[in-house]
C-alpha positions, 0 to 999 in steps of 0.5 A: 209738177213743182220743183226748183232749178239748180243753176249752174254757170260755167266757164269762169276765169276772172277773179272779180267776175267770178265773185260777181257771178257768185253773188247771184248765188248759183248752186254751181260755178265751173271752171274749164281746165281743158287747155284747148278751150278759150275759157281755160281757167289756169291760173285761178286765184286761189284766195278768190276761190276760197272767198266763195260761199260754201253753198256754191259748189266749185266744179272742175270741168276736164276733158280726157284727163288723167285720174292723177291730174284731176286729183291734183287740180281739184286738191290745189283749188279745193273743187267740190266736184268734177265734170267730166266732158270727154270719153271717161270710163265709168271706173274714173267716175266711180272713184272720184264719187267714192273719194267724195267729189260731186260727180257730173257726167257729160254726154253729147246729144244729137239723136235720141239714141245717144241716151243709151249710153248713160245707163252704164254710168248709172250709180256712179254720177251725181248728175248727167249733163246733156249737151249738144254734140259738136266736133269738139268738146262743149261751149258751141253755143247751139242747142239740140232738139229738147223734145229728145229729152222725152227719150231719156228714162234713166235714173240720174238726174240731169242738168241741160246745157248747149246754147241756152240763152237769156230768152229761154226761160219760158221754154225751161219752165215747161221742160217737165221731165222728172229727172230734170234738175237744172241748167248750165249757162255759158257762152250765151251769157259772155262779154268774151270768152270767160267773162260773164254778163252778169246783168244778163244772168241775174235776169234769167236766174230771177225768172227760173231760180226758186220759183216753182215750175208749175207745169200743166199738161196743155203747156207741155204738149205745146212745148213739144209740139214746137 
């Protein structure tokens, strides 16, 4: 299978760091608007966000927030999309998509059964995001068992999150699920919450972005046995 991985870098908050990360040309940059997160982004520098290349989609991350507040923040910072990381219902996803936002719905994964809940969200989200199930919401820095991805049979493409680190490039390249669209990078690439290690990000992106992931059956079976 030949394809290109999309890169999402999440949990940004510091102006100079945002610009440095944008220079790496990720597909998405994420800003967390969940007050309990150590990466809570507000207040953001609007001028810095406006200076970002239009090719990079600005994604706001929300947890069980009202539609009104999501739209207020999205308008304030001229966001291109939203990532819903709580127990948001299908109707909210549908409305945000109708209004023209890229919609990413996160699902916590602890066992293969968790993929069944994605079925109701087919057609109303642009991407799903599969993250490690924790007591809180995201940013755990812990991987789930990636072998479980093979149990996902939905039609919506997904981003992989949860504890991805700089030494995971080879394992990422061996994932050959037809709906695997990209990776979400956060806590394993930080100097402190919200401040990304740009050189560490650059190294991983160099290994996986804009390179064809050529996966053969032997490599895939080796990966799945690990």
